[in-house]
N, C-alpha and C positions, 0 to 999 in steps of 0.2 A: 503492500499500499503506500503510495506517495503522499506525504503528508504536505499540508499547506504551510508555507513559512516564506521568511525573506528571501531565501536562497533557492526558492523553487522557480522553474522556469515558467514562462507563460503557457497556459492562460491560468495556472494556478495562482501566481501573483496578482493578476488582474482582479481576483475577488476583492483583494484589499483596497482597490480603486473606488469601490462603492462608496456612495456618501456616508452612510451610516458605520463604515468600517475606519479605523485609525488612518488607513492609508488615503482617505479621501478628505480627512480634515487637517488643515496646516494651523500649527501653533507657532506663535512668534518666536523665532531663533532657536527652534527646536529640530533639529537635523533629521531627527528620528520621525517626525510628523508627517503628514500627507503632503507629498510632492511628487504625483505620478510621473515617471520618467526623469526623475532628478534634474528638471530644467525648469526656468521660468519661462512662461508664454509670453511673447511680446504683445502688447495691446496699446491703443493709442494713450492710454493714461499713462502707462509706463513712460512712454517716450515723453510725455509731458513733465512727469514727475522727474525724470533724468535732467531735463532741460532746467527745471526748476532748482535743482540742488545745486548746479554750476551757478546760476543767476544768484541765488541765495548766498553761496560761499564769496563771489566776486562783490557781494553788496551792491548789485544793480538795482537802480531807483526803480520804485514801483513794482518790486517783487513781494508777492504776497507772504505774511509770516504765518497765517492760520490757514490749515487746509483740512477740510471736512470732506471725507469720502463716504458717500451715501449709498447705502444699498443694504439688501437682506444677507443672509448667511450664503456662504458659497460663491460669491462674487469677486473673490480674488483681494479683499480689502487687506487681509493679513499679509499676504504676498507683496502687495503694493508697498506697505507700511516698511516692511523688512528690506525690499530693495531700495526705497528711498533713503533708509538709513545707511546703507551699504554705500550708495553713490554719495550721500552727504559726507559720509567717512572719508572717502577717497577725495571728493573736493576739497576738504578743510586740511587734507595730508595728515590725518590722524593715525595712519598706519594701523588700521582695526582697533585702535583705543576706543572708540565710540562703540564699536560692534561688541565688544568684550564687556563693556559696561552695561550695555542693554541686555545681552546675553543672561548675566548674572542677575540683572534686577527682574527679568521675566522668569527666572527659575530659581525663586526663594528656596531656602533650605525647608521651610514649613510648608512648601506646596501651594500656599495662597497667593496668587498672583495678584498684585494691586491693580486697581482700577486705572490710576495715572502713574506713570513712571517719569520722573522729572530729572533730568542731567543737566548740572551745571557745566557747560562747556568750557567756562573760563579755566578750569581745573585742568583741562587736557591741553597738552602742548601743542602749539601752533593755533589753537582756537580761542586765543584771548579776544575779549570784546564781543563773544556772539551770545553771552548771555545763557538762559536756560533753553533746552529742549524737552518739551512736555510731550508723551505720547498716550493716548487712550487707544487700547486695541479694540475695546468693545466699550460702547457708551451705554449699551443696556445693562452692563454690570452694576450691581449695588453693594458696595462695601460698608456702607453706614446704614444700619436698621432703622434710623430715624427719618432719612430723606430718601426721595425717589429718584430714579435714574435721570429725570428730567430737570428735577431741582439741582443735582450734581453737575449736570450738563451747563445749566445757566451760570452757575457759579464759576466753572472752568472757562467758558466763554468770556465771562465779565473779567476775569483775572489776565486772561491772554490778551485781551484788547487794551487793558492798562499797561500791561507790563511788557517788556521787549522779549526777544528770542522767538523760538519756533513752537507752534503747536499742531500736533498731527492728530487727527481723531476720526476713528471709524464708528459711524452711526447709523441706525436704521431709521426710516421714514416715521415709523411709530414713536421713537423716543424724541424726534424733532418736533413732530405734532404735539406731543406732551408738553415740551418745552416751550412751544409758543403759546399754549393754553395758560400755562403756569405764569408766563410774563406777561400776558393779558390781565389774569387774574389779580396778581400782585402790583400792577401798575407799572412794571419795569419797562419804561419806554423805550430805551436804548435797546435791550434785548428783544423786544417786540419788533422793533424796525428791522433788526439783522435777521432774525429768524423768519420774518415775512419775505424779506430778500431771498433768503435760501430756500423756502418753499417755493417761490416763484422760480427760482433758476432751476431746480431739480425736478419741476413738474412738467408734464407733458401737454404744454399749452403751445398753440401756435404762436404766440408772440412772447414765449419765455426769453427773458433777458440773458445775457451771457454769463458764464459760471466762473470764469478765470480771468481776471478778479472779479468781484460781484461789484455792480454799479454802486456808488455811494460808499463802498466799504473797499479801498484799495488793499488792505491788509488782509482781506479774506478771499478764499478761492474754495469752491465746491466742485464736486464732480459726482453725477448720478451713474454709480457703476452698473446699474440694472438697466440700462438703456442701451448701450453700445452693443452690438451683436458679436459673439466669439466665432461666428462663422463667416465674417466679413474680414478681409485682409486689413492690416493695420496701414493707415493713410502713408506712412514712410517705407513702405513695402514689405515684402517677406509673406510668409504663407499665414493663413488664419489661425487662431490657436486651437480650433477644433481640428483643422487639418494637420497640424503639428502635433496634436495628440495622437490622433489615429496613427501617424507615422510611427511615433514610439511604440504604441501598442501593437502595430503589425510587424516590427522589425523581426526577419527571420532568425537573426542571431539570438533572441529573447526566447525563441520556441524551440521545443525538441524537434528532432528530425522527424519527418513523416514516418520513417518505419520504426521509430522509437515510441510512438505514441501508443499507449495501451490499448487503445480502441482501434487503432489500425486506419484503414481508409473510410470506416464508418463514422469516425469521430466528427461530430458536427461542428466543433469548436475550430479544429485545424481546417477543415474544409472552409469555413467562414473565413480563416485567415488567408487562405489560398485565394479565395476569390475576391476579397477587399484588397489584396495587393495589386489588383489589376486598376488601372486608372479609370476606366468607365465605371466599375462598380463602385469604387470609392467615391468618385464624384457624384454618383447617383445618390449614395447615402447621406453626403454633405448637402445636396441640393434638396432632399427630402427634409432633412432637420431644418434647414433654412426656410423652405416653404411653410413649415408649422410654425416657425416665428412669424413671417409676415402675415399669416393668415389668421392665427390666434391673437397675436400682438403680445405673446408672451416669449421672454429671452430665456434661451438656455445659459445657465449659470455654469462655472466652473466645475461645481459639485454635480449639477446635472449631467453635464457631458461626461465627467468620469464615471458616473453611475451608468450613463448609457452604454459607454464602451465596455466598462465591466459585464453588463448585461448581455450585449450582443455578441461578446466573444468568450465570456466564461460562463454564462449563463446565472440563473437564479434557482437552485436547486433545494432550497429548503432544507430540511434535516441533514441532507448530504453534507452540506457544508458543515454543520456542527459535528458531525463525525470526523472531519478533518480529511474528507476524501476530495482530491482535486478533481477539475472537471473532466478531465481525460480519464480518469479512473472512474468516475461516475458514468460516462459514455460507455466505457468497456463493461461497466456491469449490465448496462441495459443490452449491450449487444448479446453477452451470454444469456440474459433472460429471453431476448428475441430468439436466439438459436433454438430454445425450446419450444416457443410458439410455431417458428418455420418448421421444425420435424413433427408437428402434429402432436405436441406435448398437452397436457392438462390445462384447459382454460382456467386462466386467474388473471386478477387485475394487473399485476407487475408483469407477467410475461406476455399476455396479450396485447397490452398497450404500449410495451417497450418501444418497438418502432415508430409508433407515433410521437412519442416523447422525443425520440431521438431528431426526428425531422423536424419537430417543433423548436428544437433548441438551435437550428441554424439561423444566421442572423436575419435573413429576410422573413422567416416566420415567426421569429421573436419580436421583429419590429413590428409586422402586420400579424397581429396574434389573435385576434378576436374570431370565434366561430360562434355558431348559434348556441348559446347556453341553455336553452330550453330543450334542445332537441334530444338530450341524453334520456331522461325518463320516458318519453314516448317512443324512443328508439326501442329501448329495453323491452317495452309491451310489445311492439311488432316482432322482435326477435324471439321472443317467447310464443308468440302466435304460430310463427314459422317452423319452430322447433330448430332455431339456429342459436340458442343459447349456449351451446358446446362448440360454437364457430369461433376460432381463434380472430380472425380478422374483423369479423361482425362485432363480436364482444370487445376487441380492442378499440374500434370506433366508438362504442358507446362508453366505455370507460374514459376514453380520453375527452369526449365531448362533455361527460359527467366532472371531469376535473377542472373544466373551466368554469364551473359554477361557484369555485371557491377562490379565494384571493390567491393569485400565482404571478404577480408582477411585483418587483420592487416597489415599496411602498413609497419611497422617496420621488421616484419618477412615473408612478402609476398614472396619475391624472394626465401627464403630458403624453405618455405612451397611448392612453385611450383616445387623446385629442388627435394623434398621428392618424390614427385608424379611422376616426370619424371624418376628418378632412380629406384623406388620399388613399383609403383602401384600394388597391388595384384590381382585387376583385368586383369592383363597382364602377371601373373605368369604363368609358362610352364603348359599346363593342365596335364601333365605325373608328377605332384608334388603331393606327398602325404600329407595330412595335418590330425592332429590328433586334432579333435574337442574336445573330451573328453577322459578319461581315458580308456573308453571301444568303442569309436567310431572314426573310422579312414575313411577318405574318400580320393579318387583320383579327383582332380579337375576337369579332364575330364568327370567324371560321374556327377558332379553337372552342369557342362556346358550342356551336353547332355540332362538332365532333363528339364532345363529351357529353351533349344532351342526349346523343342516340346511344353512345355506351363509352365505358372508361376505355375499354381496349382501342377501339377506334380513336379516341383522342389521345392515347399514349403513343400508339403507332405514329400519329401525325406530329408529335412534337419529339418523340425520342430520336429522329434523324439529326437533330440539330444540335444534340450533346449539350444540352444547356441545363440538364437535371443531374442532381448529383446521385451516386450509387444508392443511396438509402432513400431518396425519392423516387427514383425508379422502382425499387424493390417494392416499396409501399403502394404506388401506382398499379403494379403488377398484382399483388394480392386484391387490391380493390377490384381490378377488372375480373378477377377469378370470383369475387363475391358477385358483381354484377353479373357475370355469365350464370352462376349458380341461381341468382334470382331471377333470371329470364326463362329458366328450365319449368317445363310443365310440372314436375315433381313438387316444386316449392309453390308455384302460382296457383295451382288448382286448390291448394289448402286455403290460403288467404290472399286472393289476387290485389285486394286494396293495400294490404298491409306490405306485400311483396314489392308494389308500385312505390309506396312512400319510402322504403328502405333503399330502393334503387335510385329514386331521384336524389336521395340525401347523400348516397354514395358518389355518385356522379357530380352533384353539386361540390362536395367536399373535395374531389380529386381536381376538378376544374378551378376551384379556388386555390389550390394548391400551386398549380402551374402558373396561373395568373400572377399570384403573388410573387414567386419566383422570378418571372420575367420581368414584372413590374418594378419590382425593388433593385434588380440589376440594371435597368435601363431608364428609372425614372418615370416609367409609363404608369402613372397614378391617376386617379380619380381627379379630373379638372385640371389636369397637368398644364394645359396650355394657358387656362385662366389665372393659375397660380404663377406661372413663368411671367405672364403680363403684369400682373400686381405687383411681382418682385421689381420687374423694371421700373414701375412707377414709383415704388417707394424708395427705390436706389437711385433716382434719376435727380442728380443735382440741378441741372437746369430747369427740371419742372415741365419740360415741353411735353411730357408724355400726359400730364395731367390737363390738357386742354380739351382733348377730345372726351375725356371723362366727364369734364365740368359741363360740357355741352349736353350730355345725356342726362346727368342729375337736374340740369336745368329745366329738361322737359318733364321729369318727374314732379318737380316741385311746383310748376305751374300748369294751369289749365288753359291750353291753347296759348293766348296772347296774355292772358290775365293772371293775377296771384288773388287767390280768394282767401278770407279770413271770416270765421264764424263769429257772428255777434250775439248769438243766444246760447252759447255752450263756453265752458272754459276747458282748458287742457285736461284731457283723459274722459272727459264726459262722453257719451255717445250722442249722434247727431239727433235731433228731433225729426218728426216727420217733414217732407218736404214743404208742405203748404205752412208749416209754423217756422220755417227758417229764415233769418236775416243774414246776409252775407255781404261784407264789404269786398268789393272788387277793386284792385289796384293795378297799374301796369304790372306785367311780368318782371320778377326780380330776377337779375343776372347772376350767374353763378361763374366763378372764374378761379383759378389756382390761387392759393395764398402764398405769397413769397416768403420763404424761410432764410434767416441769415443764421448759418451753423458755425458762425465765427465764435470761437473761446466756448465753445459748448458742444457737445455729441450732437450728430444729427438725430432728428426726432424720428422714431420708429415709426410714426404715423403720418401720413400726407393729410394736409387740410385744404379744404374749399372754402372760399368767402362767399357768401350769398348776400345779394343787395348791394348797395352802395351809400356812402356817407354816414349819418348818424344811425341808420337802421341795419347797418351791415353786419352780420354774424358769421363766425368759422363754424364749419361742421367738419367733423372727421371721416375721412375716407376709408371705411372700415372694407375688410374683405368682404364681408356680406353684401355691402352696398356697391362695390366693384363688380362682384360676381354677378348681381342683379341686374347691373347696367348691361354687362357683355349678353347675358341671356335674354333681355328685352330686345337687344340688336338681333338675336336669333329668331326673334318672333313669340318669346313668351308673353302671356298676357299679364299686365299691370296687377290683375286681381290674384296673380300666383305669387306675387311676392312674399318672401318670407316676413314673419312677423317682427323681427329683429329689423329688417329694413323699413317696414312701414312705421315702426316705433321711432327709427332715427328721423325719418322725413317729417313725420308728425310733430317731433320735439324741434326740429328746425323751423317748421312753418310757426309752432307757438312761440319761440324766440324772436321770430321776425315780427309777429303780429304786435306785440307791445310797442315796440318803436316806431311801427308804421302808422299806427292809429293816433300817433302823436306827432307826426312828421308832416308839417303843413305843406313842403313842396310836394309830397307825393299825393296827398289827400285833393290837391287841387283838381287831379284828373280821376278822382274816385268816384264809384257809385255804390249804392247799397241795394241788393237785389232782394226783393220780398217774395217769399214763398217760391211756387214753381209756376205762376200765371204769367210770368213775363213783365211783373211791375217792377220799376226801379225807382230810386230816390237820388237825385244829383242836386248839387249846389249850384244856384243861379246867383245873379248879382244881387238881388233883394231877398235871399232866404233860399229855402229849398223847395223843390218841386217833383211831383211824381209824374211818371210817363210810363207808357208801356214800350217795352224793348222791340225794336224792330226785328225782322227775320234775319238780317246781317249779323246779329249777336246771337 
């Protein structure tokens, strides 16, 4: 048995990369804590901090002294602080003196790490006149039982603004909000102004101010670490952090030789490494992860990415990890159990479902993991009716589907993995999508669907020749094909034809999903891939030119023909009254155009914004993925009545926000009318008051 440990080769060591393990959590100046790959991944923030240390050491005028790194856990704040200290040590010529002092301070003999570590730089050689350096590794830590973390943060900021020296602080948004509330409640005007400026700077607003430095506070700089994507290359060049992380995890020198793997060629983890070592497969996975970001609006943190890599290349085996069994040994045990099922041994949960579990551990099926959770119980009833309760493949399918009814995903990234399936499952991709399986083989998904709908054997024969399926996938499909053939036999069908048809449909659908997900993950042929790619281009377009076409389509959604209508008989969220009882203010159509963004001295917003209207009544609206997708589908002929509720809610909110300023804007009201009921009666303003008239047919 191979034990999981620091000296074990991959994939065993990848288990420690998971966010809940020690290898995925970094502690300040602790070389034994989580730094997967033993490297620091370059980001735009690190480049900015490195420049700051040089400017600070040289005494460049206007260099901030107070640095606030804002974000939740796993965003690399600790690594940023440690790197900054090392660069500052070098810039001041301290020959590791500062690093050694801080290492001791953050590793006290009693094990109680202080909230604030304060170093007098004047006591170090070559650092005279630089004052104090204060570091708060985690502003949510409370060391004084009588005060909350927010109160302690207020005291630290007040002291840092009055005194000289530098102050580096890692803080999450919750503590910042609590500190702002505390400042308002206590009447601390200076702290309130500062924290309000910080909140505006780190917020996802279309007109958010610069972060570095803060306007009105030249000594303060902040950076929202949960805004920038780790799947986008830094501005100064080099690979994205995610790409660099995968490169380390896939390094063949860190993996045992193929012939040395305990599971042999059936190992799903070694097979995943071989596939992802190819440029197409790796770029497809990175593209899928990036598409999830732009569609969901949620960023993958460092801890998330460490956990994803660990999950895709080392699995999530539950009790097997607790037993100290490495992934390859876990796979080898399943191979041994499957050998019993293959030879027709006694049916059992472990042996019959072993091959299904092996296939599901491959990276493409680990990423797109979901099957019908409710199919297991009904399948068992049908198998008992058909007398197939002793059939290894049939029962293996049942037990595998039943295992999906309990929690089987890593808890830390389970919501994100579920979101990946919801947004991009290749099993749901448009049948009229063309997929290039190899350089010489191109298929339409509808052709694959048609063949598997007739029989698993026909579908398998169609895709086998391209050699895109792994050995264990082929083995599983062959067994499903044999089950499919058995279900077509008169001996089975005459007993319970409806039950046989249900099991047959399930087996064929399962096989087709398996093939679609393998092809889709390897080539990024996923659900709405074209729309996702277009939306990514819009989000990442610095010039904003791609937004113009989208703005015109949104303008059509907000306006009715050439008018913008405002209900005068209801407030936001209330249902409209019957047509005869409605009173509607009608003004000229509101223009929609891209909202310009100036990402200078701040990270680029992960969301694009549109500006609706002009002048005092203009309002920004976020261009969400749902809204963008709705625009694209409307262009393809979808009815407006079929828009998702999220899109309708966004449009209704935008209309409601516009309505208040419009009814108070005299310039707009000069050309407005009020439409009463549905009989064509309108009220308009004349020189001497208001007059009613009946609307002509042109309107």
